[in-house]
VOFI-133648 format. One record per residue (C-alpha): x negated, y negated, z. Coordinates in steps of 0.001 Angstrom, whole numbers. Each point is the difference from the previous one (the first is absolute). Layout:
BEGIN
((X Y Z))
...
//
This chain:
BEGIN
((-19760 120559 -42197))
((2817 772 2376))
((-2068 -1448 2792))
((-540 -3147 -2030))
((3713 -190 -753))
((793 559 3644))
((-2427 -2785 927))
((1664 -2453 -2364))
((3400 1037 1232))
((-1153 -540 3562))
((-1418 -3411 -943))
((3208 -1104 -1733))
((1995 1256 2945))
((-2184 -2053 2337))
((432 -3087 -2145))
((3752 578 -143))
((157 386 3749))
((-2062 -3152 415))
((2275 -1941 -2375))
((3076 1335 1728))
((-1507 -954 3315))
((-736 -3458 -1370))
((3531 -282 -1318))
((1276 1112 3350))
((-2049 -2669 1710))
((1134 -2699 -2452))
((3586 1093 475))
((-268 -398 3757))
((-2577 -2770 441))
((2143 -2496 -1984))
((3050 171 2269))
((-2190 116 3096))
((-1816 -3166 -1125))
((3288 -1714 -856))
((1414 938 3366))
((-3093 -1407 1690))
((375 -3255 -1954))
((3662 -258 966))
((-860 688 3600))
((-2665 -2713 -28))
((2521 -2414 -1552))
((2580 921 2625))
((-2548 -576 2757))
((-905 -3411 -1421))
((3673 -867 -363))
((588 1113 3580))
((-2896 -2211 1133))
((1598 -3026 -1716))
((3382 795 1545))
((-1437 520 3485))
((-2042 -3208 -140))
((2974 -2042 -1204))
((2355 1571 2533))
((-2368 -780 2845))
((-627 -3590 -1106))
((3487 -1037 -1145))
((1557 -760 3411))
((-2706 -2611 695))
((332 -1734 -3395))
((2322 -3012 111))
((1850 -2172 -2474))
((-628 -3720 418))
((2461 -2616 -1223))
((-996 -3644 127))
((1958 -3228 -343))
((-1184 -3519 -665))
((2015 -3152 -513))
((-1398 -2304 -2652))
((1168 -3281 -1452))
((1271 271 -3541))
((-227 -2729 -2606))
((2803 -2553 527))
((2918 366 -2392))
((1731 -2774 -1949))
((3739 -602 200))
((2333 -2601 -1456))
((1290 -2580 2425))
((3550 -1242 -540))
((214 -2340 2958))
((-367 -3750 -508))
((-2671 -1707 1951))
((-1999 3032 1083))
((-3757 -219 -141))
((-2689 2544 -757))
((-2954 -384 2354))
((-2108 2330 -2191))
((485 -1940 -3244))
((-2626 -2553 -1132))
((2585 -1751 -2222))
((2989 -718 2256))
((3725 359 -621))
((438 -2961 -2355))
((-2526 1342 -2471))
((1593 3480 -41))
((3565 -1329 -362))
((-905 -1639 -3311))
((-432 3484 -1447))
((2348 2187 2046))
((2620 -2351 1349))
((1246 1102 3386))
((-1135 3577 -646))
((-3739 -526 88))
((-2330 2806 1080))
((-1092 -102 3602))
((-2680 2140 1569))
((1262 2131 2849))
((-1870 433 3252))
((-2710 2692 -94))
((1503 3493 162))
((-1326 2851 2095))
((-416 3466 -1475))
((-553 3285 1817))
((-2799 2123 -1447))
((-231 3679 923))
((-2683 2606 -505))
((-826 3606 773))
((-3121 1774 1163))
((-1256 2876 2098))
((-1970 590 3172))
((-833 2719 2503))
((132 281 3781))
((-3374 402 1713))
((1027 6 3672))
((2871 1357 2073))
((848 -3510 1173))
((780 -1189 -3528))
((-3064 -1585 -1624))
((171 229 -3796))
((-2707 -510 -2621))
((938 -1498 -3363))
((-1293 -2513 -2561))
((-385 -3738 469))
((1826 -695 -3265))
((3003 1973 1304))
((596 -1860 3287))
((-2139 -3134 -154))
((1836 -3345 -123))
((3563 1340 409))
((2920 -985 2242))
((1379 3404 909))
((-1342 3551 42))
((2348 2985 234))
((-1402 3490 529))
((1936 3189 -709))
((-1142 3479 1045))
((623 3272 -1775))
((2515 1017 2670))
((2157 -3029 -820))
((-955 -2231 2904))
((-238 -3643 -1015))
((-1954 -2714 1807))
((741 -3564 -991))
((-2397 -2851 746))
((-3097 2173 321))
((-2846 -2002 1512))
((-2919 -1087 -2152))
((-3130 588 2105))
((-2496 -1303 -2528))
((-1136 24 -3614))
((-3385 -33 -1686))
((269 -1270 -3599))
((-3732 583 -526))
((477 3775 237))
((3772 243 -745))
((692 1696 3380))
((2937 -981 2232))
((1330 1237 3340))
((3630 -168 1127))
((1884 1488 2962))
((3451 1315 825))
((1344 321 3544))
((396 3452 1505))
((-2040 3030 945))
((-678 3590 -968))
((19 -804 -3723))
((-1402 2588 -2449))
((-3655 -781 -727))
((-2036 677 -3112))
((-3335 1604 971))
((-3147 -1828 -1090))
((-2499 1527 -2415))
((-3598 -951 -803))
((-294 -1931 -3250))
((-3792 65 -68))
((227 3732 -740))
((2333 -519 -2967))
((-1516 1445 -3174))
((723 -351 -3694))
((2262 2864 -1040))
((1706 439 3384))
((3761 494 -171))
((2030 -2807 1576))
((3676 -822 553))
((1488 -3504 -236))
((3218 -675 1912))
((2166 -3095 -134))
((3106 -1680 -1306))
((-667 -986 -3622))
((2825 -2073 -1503))
((1939 539 3240))
((88 3795 -475))
((-700 1094 3552))
((-2244 2914 925))
((-1627 395 -3412))
((-3001 2330 -196))
((-2572 54 -2801))
((-3186 2054 -201))
((-3328 -361 -1728))
((-3726 -30 599))
((-2524 -2558 1157))
((-1551 -1322 -3197))
((-2532 -2389 1577))
((-1145 -1246 3403))
((-1609 -3255 1071))
((1706 -1864 -2838))
((-637 -3768 123))
((241 -2970 -2376))
((3679 801 -506))
((852 -3584 1054))
((2869 1039 2257))
((-1567 -1074 3282))
((-3119 -1789 1218))
((-1407 3145 1605))
((480 3069 -2173))
((-1008 3622 483))
((2969 1698 -1611))
((817 3653 -416))
((1168 434 -3597))
((2588 2667 -762))
((2190 1219 -2844))
((2853 790 2398))
((2861 -2118 -1343))
((290 -3312 1874))
((2719 -2421 -1041))
((1541 -3243 1320))
((1381 748 3460))
((-2761 2514 792))
((-2101 -2845 1390))
((-862 593 3651))
((843 3700 -65))
((-2509 2708 926))
((-2350 1970 -2196))
((-442 3325 1799))
((-2170 3089 -385))
((1248 3584 -111))
((-176 179 3790))
((2590 -2760 251))
((-2498 -2576 1291))
((-18 -3532 -1360))
((-3203 -1002 -1793))
((1178 -3224 -1613))
((2672 -2696 -376))
((1509 -130 -3491))
((-547 -3566 -1166))
((7 -622 -3737))
((18 1436 -3482))
((-1921 -785 -3133))
((2576 -580 -2695))
((424 -1850 -3268))
((3740 616 -5))
((885 -495 3672))
((636 3726 448))
((-2037 3063 822))
((-2996 635 -2276))
((-1957 2576 1989))
((-2162 -2309 2102))
((956 -982 3541))
((-1999 -1458 2869))
((172 675 3729))
((-1789 -1742 2881))
((-2164 2561 1874))
((1525 739 3383))
((-3364 -460 1750))
((-62 -3642 -1120))
((3694 -458 786))
((-351 1326 3543))
((-2865 -2397 760))
((2152 -2902 -1176))
((3081 1342 1807))
((-1888 -5 3303))
((-836 -3697 -405))
((3527 -903 -1065))
((1415 1815 3017))
((-2433 -1683 2392))
((-178 -3518 -1452))
((2606 -324 -2764))
((-2761 -854 -2474))
((-3284 1370 -1346))
((-3442 -1485 607))
((-2891 1177 -2129))
((-3746 56 311))
((-1863 -2667 -1961))
((-3548 270 -1339))
((-170 -3001 -2339))
((-1634 1394 -3122))
((1047 564 -3564))
((-1433 3243 -1346))
((90 2231 -3053))
((-510 3575 -1048))
((-3371 594 -1647))
((233 726 -3720))
((-2663 1867 -1967))
((-1156 -3268 -1561))
((-346 -1620 3437))
((-1879 3049 1266))
((-2484 -319 -2858))
((-501 -3757 262))
((-217 66 3811))
((-2352 2999 -173))
((2118 2031 2418))
((-501 3744 408))
((3774 700 -39))
((3351 -1722 -413))
((1057 885 3538))
((1167 -2819 2241))
((1362 -3507 -451))
((-1985 -3011 -1167))
((604 -3321 1761))
((778 -2700 -2558))
((587 -2803 2485))
((156 -679 3727))
((2359 -2602 1385))
((-1807 -2605 2025))
((700 279 3711))
((1734 3390 -413))
((-950 3003 2186))
((-2168 1426 -2815))
((-1875 -3301 -330))
((-590 -246 3744))
((-1364 3566 70))
((-2427 -644 -2864))
((1589 1756 -3000))
((-1044 -1587 -3298))
((985 -79 -3642))
((-1624 2887 -1964))
((12 2251 3089))
((1234 3530 -697))
((2133 1443 2805))
((-645 3760 91))
((1693 1100 3228))
((2401 -1349 2595))
((124 1530 3478))
((-1928 3013 -1249))
((2324 716 -2933))
((-1015 -434 -3642))
((1728 -2834 -1850))
((1528 1492 -3150))
((1814 -2940 -1599))
((783 -3651 636))
((3762 564 188))
((-337 2768 2584))
((-2575 -2040 1932))
((2290 -3051 19))
((2876 2103 1352))
((-2196 1452 2741))
((-1141 -3460 1110))
((3629 -1147 79))
((985 2947 2198))
((-2618 -912 2627))
((1051 -2251 2871))
((-1327 -3562 185))
((-2867 -52 2499))
((-1131 3540 -810))
((-3501 759 -1304))
((-877 1184 -3490))
((-3489 1507 -303))
((-1425 -145 -3525))
((-2886 1726 -1750))
((-1139 -2692 -2436))
((-2315 211 -2997))
((-1823 -3297 -559))
((-2880 -460 -2452))
((-621 3746 -94))
((-122 391 3789))
((2734 1265 2322))
((899 -1658 3266))
((2853 146 2492))
((2252 -2972 680))
((2874 -94 2493))
((2896 -2399 -566))
((2640 -959 2540))
((3173 -299 -2072))
((2287 -2994 161))
((3730 -219 -711))
((901 -175 -3664))
((1354 -3459 -931))
((2680 -724 -2583))
((-1455 436 -3463))
((404 -2870 -2428))
((-769 389 -3701))
((-1555 -2908 -1735))
((-155 -695 -3690))
((-2827 -1521 -1999))
((147 -3134 -2093))
((-898 -23 -3664))
((-2393 -2181 -1961))
((-721 -629 -3647))
((-2143 2718 -1634))
((-3516 -209 -1539))
((-2284 2814 -1135))
((-2645 2341 1391))
((-727 2347 -2864))
((-950 3170 1839))
((2871 360 2469))
((2624 -2197 -1592))
((209 -2480 2847))
((-1272 -3430 925))
((-1389 -791 3427))
((-959 -3202 1749))
((-2051 -801 3069))
((2235 -817 2941))
((63 -3767 408))
((1477 -1883 2928))
((3182 -699 -1963))
((379 3654 -1064))
((-684 1187 3548))
((2773 -2246 1316))
((2366 944 -2817))
((-346 3759 335))
((-902 237 3673))
((-3390 1687 -553))
((-3232 -793 1902))
((-2271 -2534 -1672))
((-3127 1555 -1504))
((1180 3620 185))
((722 1824 -3264))
((1091 -1258 -3404))
((3606 -738 -890))
((1725 1461 -3064))
((1474 -2835 -2039))
((992 1968 -3098))
((618 3577 -1195))
((250 940 -3671))
((3107 2079 -811))
((-882 3648 -751))
((-3553 -430 1311))
((-1770 2463 2338))
((603 -2392 2897))
((3704 -276 -825))
((375 3780 -201))
((-1285 367 3570))
((2481 -2578 1304))
((-2339 -2960 617))
((1895 -3286 -123))
((-843 -3703 -59))
((-368 -1206 3576))
((-1770 3167 1170))
((-3331 -426 1766))
((-2870 2318 -1029))
((-2142 432 3101))
((-2597 2479 -1251))
((-1195 1849 -3092))
((-1470 3475 558))
((-311 -814 3709))
((-1915 -3230 -692))
((1622 -3135 1409))
((622 -2587 -2726))
((475 -3634 1012))
((-442 -1723 -3354))
((694 570 -3685))
((-3732 576 -607))
((-153 2713 2691))
((3115 1622 -1433))
((-1367 77 -3569))
((-3365 1301 1169))
((1654 2823 1949))
((2284 969 -2902))
((-2865 -101 -2524))
((-2030 2281 2262))
((2731 2621 192))
((-724 3428 -1434))
((2311 2253 -2008))
((2225 -2938 -959))
((2066 5 3182))
((-22 -2096 3154))
((1436 363 3494))
((1659 -3280 966))
((1283 -933 3449))
((3040 -2127 -798))
((1917 -2049 2574))
((3584 -1147 -463))
((1513 -2013 2813))
((-1096 1723 3205))
((-672 3413 -1577))
((-3127 1280 -1745))
((-205 3015 -2279))
((-2698 1826 -1959))
((560 122 -3767))
((-2075 1869 -2587))
((-57 -1817 -3361))
((-1338 1815 -3058))
((-1014 -2191 -2929))
((-1856 -90 -3316))
((-2973 -2279 -516))
//
């Protein structure tokens, strides 16, 4: 009995010791963990401070001036016999109503517009990267450094509106330089620091993370591959650097997404890899020339993959090839699927388009092409990209095609001349029913339907036969508008 009691006592003592030990650990682990968290926060804060301190001397404030003509003002003329060369009525007419104090338009007035932006020095001899919308089309550029030095009439080396990159220069040497990073290694979640002069508040630093990479279709520039960040970017930040925690620039702050005009947590920066390629051309030639292939392509959707009987959605499908363009001369065709370029897989049309543009005219692009289920290799010698001109489509009176909600007509000589399409190729859309499947996909009167489910259609009968033979109540149409063709999947009910 005593032994049993002693055993229980020993057990309770062990439990008590264990609980005390646990309490001891809880008492001490908490503060240790909190200290570790504070230390980690201090280290991160120190990293921000060190990065900003290293970069700040090379970040500049840019002030621009432009003289514009203001609307002419009206004044009352009190002098007899004066004339107003801008008036369509003449003095006699005006005196009937105003006497000798009739209103007279003054000569056009000039007004000085001023703006602010940011930039950063990339070479000891004073080259500065910034945005096109900061320094493009201005009369005077003034650059001010962190140390107070001011350089009036900075030289504009060149701008590239298509990418929003600009290069300017100040005279001197041994300027502080911002080290270059590698934007292709930027990852979602990485900490970044944005530096600039928002609202004229010099040397402003904001921090955040990269929230997306390779962002396109933002409609800021023609060629887009933006780094998206939640680091606060506001008016005046444009042209300033986006840097990593090592103080290296990985992007040029360019724009914000905002419904109010202020910061809403989404900013965009041009990747420094793209900017440096453009900067080299601006420095050498004062302008940018881009490679030109001469196709219009699209990403492959799941519906296209099914209807085209493709094994995957990888690559870019060629919707149209411009006649006489490098792609046409090399033998690329509509419906080809471009899988690789120069040994690298093609992931998306936007990225592919940017890569073509970054290649020099005259260089070779080697493609792995999927055509009719078979792969082949085609090499294209790129041309120089011409000026792009958008063309609209005319509209015609609507009729009815029950299944798709559109009306088509065989291309006659008159229609071919009117719309500029080849005679005997495709059927022209002459009407689209509002709210119909065709309308929902964006088809418009004046569009030319070249094929249905990869079958060329050159008459209304061929079109109806192809649509009636479609399975699963959906068709893949190749639709041409102006000079551009595009694949469209239309789902419909019979």
